[in-house]
C-alpha positions in Angstrom: 103.8 218.6 227.1 105.8 217.1 230.0 107.1 214.2 227.6 108.0 216.9 225.1 110.2 218.9 227.7 111.8 215.6 228.8 112.7 215.0 225.2 114.3 218.4 224.8 116.2 218.0 228.1 117.6 214.7 226.8 118.6 216.1 223.4 120.3 219.1 225.1 122.2 216.8 227.4 123.4 214.6 224.8 124.3 217.6 222.6 126.4 219.2 225.5 128.3 215.9 226.1 129.4 215.5 222.5 129.8 218.8 220.9 133.2 219.4 222.4 134.9 216.4 221.0 137.7 215.4 218.9 136.9 212.0 217.4 139.8 209.8 216.3 140.2 206.1 215.3 143.0 203.6 215.5 143.2 201.2 212.6 145.1 198.1 213.3 146.0 197.7 209.6 147.4 194.5 208.2 148.5 193.0 211.6 147.0 192.0 214.8 147.7 194.1 217.9 148.5 193.4 221.6 149.2 196.1 224.1 150.6 198.5 221.4 152.0 202.0 222.1 150.2 204.4 219.7 150.5 208.2 219.1 148.5 210.9 217.7 150.2 213.8 215.9 148.3 216.6 217.4 150.2 219.5 215.6 147.4 219.7 213.1 144.8 220.7 215.7 143.9 224.4 216.2 141.6 224.0 219.0 140.9 226.9 221.4 141.4 224.7 224.5 144.9 223.5 225.3 145.5 219.8 224.6 146.7 219.4 228.0 143.2 220.2 229.3 141.8 217.2 227.4 141.0 213.6 228.5 141.3 210.7 226.0 138.3 208.3 226.2 137.6 205.1 224.1 134.1 205.0 222.8 132.7 201.4 223.2 129.3 201.3 222.2 127.8 204.4 223.8 130.3 204.2 226.9 133.2 206.7 227.3 136.1 204.8 228.9 138.8 206.8 230.3 142.2 206.0 228.8 145.6 207.1 230.1 147.4 209.5 227.7 150.5 211.4 227.7 151.8 214.4 225.7 155.3 214.9 224.4 155.4 218.7 223.8 158.7 218.5 221.7 157.3 216.2 219.1 153.6 217.2 219.4 152.6 213.7 220.0 149.8 212.3 222.4 150.8 208.8 223.4 148.5 206.1 224.5 148.4 202.4 224.6 145.9 200.3 222.5 145.3 197.8 225.4 144.6 194.1 224.9 144.2 192.2 221.8 142.8 193.9 218.6 142.5 192.0 215.6 143.8 193.0 212.1 141.8 195.1 209.7 139.7 196.6 212.4 139.4 199.9 214.3 138.8 201.3 217.6 137.2 204.7 218.3 138.4 207.3 220.8 137.7 210.9 221.6 139.3 213.8 223.4 137.0 215.6 225.8 137.4 218.3 228.4 138.8 217.0 231.6 136.4 216.7 234.4 139.1 216.4 237.0 143.0 216.3 237.1 144.2 212.7 237.6 147.7 212.2 239.1 148.3 208.6 238.1 151.7 207.7 237.6 152.0 204.0 237.7 155.7 203.7 236.5 157.9 205.6 238.9 161.6 206.6 239.0 163.5 206.2 242.1 167.2 206.9 242.7 168.8 204.8 245.3 172.2 203.4 246.2 173.8 204.6 242.9 171.0 203.3 240.7 167.9 204.6 239.0 165.2 202.1 239.4 162.0 202.0 237.4 159.1 200.6 239.2 155.5 199.6 238.2 152.9 199.9 240.9 155.9 199.3 243.4 157.3 196.4 241.5 160.9 196.7 240.3 161.3 196.6 236.4 165.0 197.4 236.1 168.0 199.5 237.6 170.3 201.6 235.6 173.6 201.9 237.5 174.9 205.4 237.3 177.5 205.2 240.1 180.7 203.3 239.7 180.4 199.5 240.5 183.6 198.2 241.9 184.7 194.5 240.8 184.8 191.8 243.5 187.6 191.9 246.0 190.9 190.7 244.5 189.9 191.5 240.9 191.7 194.2 238.9 190.1 197.6 239.4 190.1 198.1 235.7 186.9 196.2 235.7 185.0 198.9 237.6 182.2 200.4 235.6 179.0 202.5 235.5 176.4 203.1 232.8 174.7 199.6 232.5 171.3 197.9 233.3 171.2 195.5 236.1 169.1 193.9 237.8 166.4 193.4 235.2 163.4 191.8 236.8 160.6 189.7 235.4 157.1 190.6 236.4 157.2 188.2 239.1 160.4 189.5 240.6 162.9 187.0 239.0 166.4 188.6 238.3 167.2 188.0 234.6 170.7 189.7 234.3 174.1 189.0 235.6 177.2 191.2 236.2 180.9 190.5 236.8 180.8 186.7 236.3 184.1 185.2 237.0 184.5 183.9 233.4 183.9 187.6 231.9 184.4 190.1 234.6 183.5 192.8 232.0 180.0 191.6 231.4 177.4 194.1 232.8 173.8 192.9 232.5 172.5 194.7 229.5 174.9 197.1 228.0 176.6 197.8 224.5 180.2 199.0 224.3 181.9 198.8 220.9 184.8 196.2 220.8 187.2 196.4 218.0 187.5 200.0 217.0 190.1 202.2 215.2 190.8 205.8 215.8 193.4 207.2 213.5 194.7 203.8 212.9 195.1 203.0 216.6 193.2 200.0 218.1 190.9 201.0 221.0 188.6 198.4 222.8 185.8 199.7 224.9 184.3 196.3 225.7 187.2 194.3 227.2 187.7 196.8 229.8 190.3 194.6 231.6 192.8 195.5 229.0 192.9 199.2 230.0 192.3 200.6 226.6 188.9 202.1 227.0 185.6 202.0 228.8 182.1 203.5 228.8 181.0 205.4 231.9 177.8 207.4 232.9 178.2 211.1 232.8 175.0 212.8 233.5 171.1 212.4 233.2 169.9 214.6 230.4 166.1 214.0 230.9 163.7 212.2 233.3 160.1 211.9 232.5 157.1 210.3 234.6 153.7 209.8 233.3 150.4 207.9 232.8 151.5 206.2 229.7 155.3 205.8 230.0 158.2 206.8 232.2 161.7 207.3 230.8 165.1 208.8 231.3 168.1 209.7 229.2 171.7 209.2 230.3 174.6 210.7 228.8 177.5 208.1 228.7 181.1 208.7 227.5 183.1 206.3 225.6 186.7 206.9 227.0 189.9 206.3 225.0 192.6 205.9 227.6 195.4 205.9 225.1 194.4 209.4 223.5 195.5 212.9 224.6 193.5 214.5 227.2 191.6 216.8 224.7 190.6 213.7 222.6 190.0 211.4 225.4 186.1 211.2 224.8 185.8 209.2 221.6 181.9 208.9 221.6 179.3 210.7 223.2 176.2 208.4 223.7 172.6 209.4 224.7 171.0 206.3 226.0 167.1 206.5 226.5 165.2 204.0 228.4 161.3 204.1 228.2 159.0 201.9 230.2 155.5 201.7 228.9 152.4 201.3 231.0 150.8 198.2 229.5 147.9 196.3 230.9 147.8 192.5 230.3 146.1 189.6 231.7 149.4 188.0 231.7 151.7 190.8 233.1 154.7 191.8 231.4 157.2 194.8 231.1 157.5 196.7 227.8 160.8 198.6 227.5 162.2 200.7 224.6 166.1 200.9 224.5 167.4 203.8 222.1 171.1 204.7 221.7 172.3 207.7 220.0 176.1 208.1 219.2 178.1 211.0 218.1 182.0 211.3 217.9 183.6 214.7 218.6 186.8 213.5 217.0 187.8 215.2 213.7 188.3 212.0 212.0 185.6 210.1 213.6 186.0 206.4 214.6 185.8 203.2 212.8 184.0 200.1 214.2 185.7 197.0 212.9 183.5 194.0 211.7 183.6 191.6 214.7 181.2 189.2 216.4 180.9 191.3 219.6 180.1 195.0 220.0 177.6 197.7 220.1 173.9 197.2 219.6 172.5 195.5 222.8 174.1 192.8 224.7 172.5 190.6 227.4 174.5 188.4 229.9 171.7 186.3 231.4 171.3 185.1 234.9 173.7 182.4 236.2 170.7 180.0 236.6 170.4 179.5 232.8 172.6 177.0 231.0 172.4 174.7 228.1 169.8 172.3 229.7 167.1 174.9 230.8 167.4 178.1 228.4 166.4 178.4 224.8 166.5 180.7 221.9 164.1 181.2 219.1 164.4 183.9 216.4 162.1 185.3 213.8 163.9 183.2 211.2 163.2 180.0 213.1 166.8 179.6 214.4 167.5 178.0 217.8 170.3 178.0 220.4 172.3 175.6 218.2 171.9 177.7 214.8 171.2 181.3 215.7 174.8 182.5 216.2 175.9 184.7 213.3 172.5 184.8 211.6 170.3 187.7 211.4 166.8 188.3 212.8 163.9 190.8 213.5 163.4 189.5 216.9 164.7 186.8 219.3 163.2 185.1 222.2 165.7 184.4 225.1 164.0 182.5 227.9 164.9 180.1 230.6 163.9 178.2 233.7 162.8 180.6 236.7 161.3 180.3 240.2 157.9 181.8 239.1 154.5 180.3 238.9 154.9 179.5 235.3 158.3 178.2 235.8 160.0 180.2 233.0 160.9 183.8 232.2 162.6 185.6 229.4 163.0 188.5 227.1 161.9 189.1 223.7 164.4 191.4 222.1 163.2 193.4 219.0 165.2 195.2 216.2 164.0 198.2 214.4 163.9 198.4 210.5 166.0 201.7 210.5 168.8 200.0 212.5 172.2 199.4 210.9 172.2 196.1 209.0 168.7 195.2 209.7 167.5 192.6 210.2 170.5 192.5 212.5 173.2 189.7 212.9 173.4 188.2 216.4 176.1 186.8 218.7 174.6 183.9 220.6 177.0 181.8 222.8 177.5 178.2 221.7 175.8 175.3 223.5 179.3 174.3 225.1 180.3 177.8 226.3 182.1 178.2 229.6 183.5 174.9 230.1 180.5 173.1 228.6 178.0 174.7 231.0 176.4 176.5 228.3 175.8 179.9 230.0 173.5 182.3 228.0 174.8 185.4 226.2 172.9 187.2 223.4 173.6 190.2 221.3 172.2 192.2 218.4 175.5 193.1 216.9 175.2 195.4 213.7 178.9 195.3 213.1 179.1 191.4 213.2 179.8 191.1 209.3 180.3 194.7 208.1 182.4 197.5 209.6 180.8 200.9 210.3 182.6 204.3 209.8 181.3 206.8 212.3 181.9 210.4 210.8 182.9 213.4 212.9 180.0 215.0 214.8 177.3 213.0 212.8 174.5 211.4 214.9 173.7 207.7 214.5 171.0 205.9 216.3 169.9 202.2 217.1 166.4 201.4 218.4 165.4 198.3 220.3 162.5 197.1 222.3 162.3 194.4 224.9 159.3 192.5 226.2 160.1 191.0 229.6 157.7 188.2 230.6 157.2 185.2 232.7 156.0 182.1 231.2 156.6 181.0 227.6 156.4 182.9 224.3 155.3 181.7 220.9 156.7 182.9 217.6 153.2 184.1 216.7 153.1 186.3 219.8 156.5 187.6 219.3 155.6 188.5 215.7 152.6 190.5 217.0 154.8 192.5 219.4 157.4 193.2 216.8 154.9 194.5 214.2 153.6 196.8 217.1 157.1 198.1 217.3 158.2 198.2 213.6 154.8 199.0 212.0 152.6 200.5 214.7 149.0 201.1 214.2 148.0 204.7 213.0 145.8 207.1 215.1 143.9 209.6 212.9 141.4 212.3 213.5 138.0 211.8 211.9 136.2 214.9 213.2 136.9 218.1 215.0 134.1 220.1 217.0 136.1 222.1 219.4 136.0 225.3 217.5 132.2 225.1 216.8 
């Protein structure tokens, strides 16, 4: 009799732990996965309890492992990270359960200080977005002053990977993307070579800031200013730049950053981006430590520093010597299939650039070979992802990360029990 009662208690306990579940799975599909952001479209759910009161857990054998998740109410997506390595053609099981306690875990934080917005991970700096004006060095034309750029970018061990205002190109600003040769009603305007005084790109305002368990992000409004226009037409482009830092957990620590730019012209006749080897996309002026003897390039098409310029790629590994334990650091730049002219053309400085020193400059440049007409009041977007790392990266690793960006795994609901 006692054994029977114990059995009933056990069955009741198990039932009470599992009846209020939404079961889901993540299928890797045709690709291996590594620290890959995943979302669940929860708009199809009609549960009585709010999605905000549910906790995501991964089911491993019979254990429930708490997994950080984050809701985007606008898109009705529940985001989480498929942590670690998961082989292709496999699946992992998850569930949504009632929260036992309210966690306040925000590993990636936003801090505004000294005219910059700094993203940090558990106290370690990731990158700084400069929203206040940065003046040029003393004695340099004030036309080179600028805001609205990313610098410094830090490797996980704290190595600074970007450079601004180098004497050879005072208009270079870390990671940024102004358009170079453009035409407005037949008149030439250059937003890149700001020393010419024709145009510039400046920060205007923050539109959104988000801190969460899975990602933290901000969206900045940047204005592309045409100095030669009448006052009412001075703003040639409005740009919404979103930077999103993902909370990924890796044995070999790295930062995963999404860089999304949306542009729209308020001008009645729009603007024409001429075909040119510089402009738009995402540009990267690397640290002054990197030169022809200690920095390298490898693209998805197998091109290196000598052969990459002018070719197109899905991704490119830009890395060089650093004062880290591994001795090298770098950034994997990834393009998105919906981008203009994907796989995108690149600008990679020749090995003998800057008087033979071979400093490093890289850019995904969608207008490298073909012009781009921006119609009035129509929105256009470009999406990129950066994996910032210490050590070295192989082509196989880069391809896994790119597939996670371009063809992410699918999260699907396999059973719903909350309404029972």
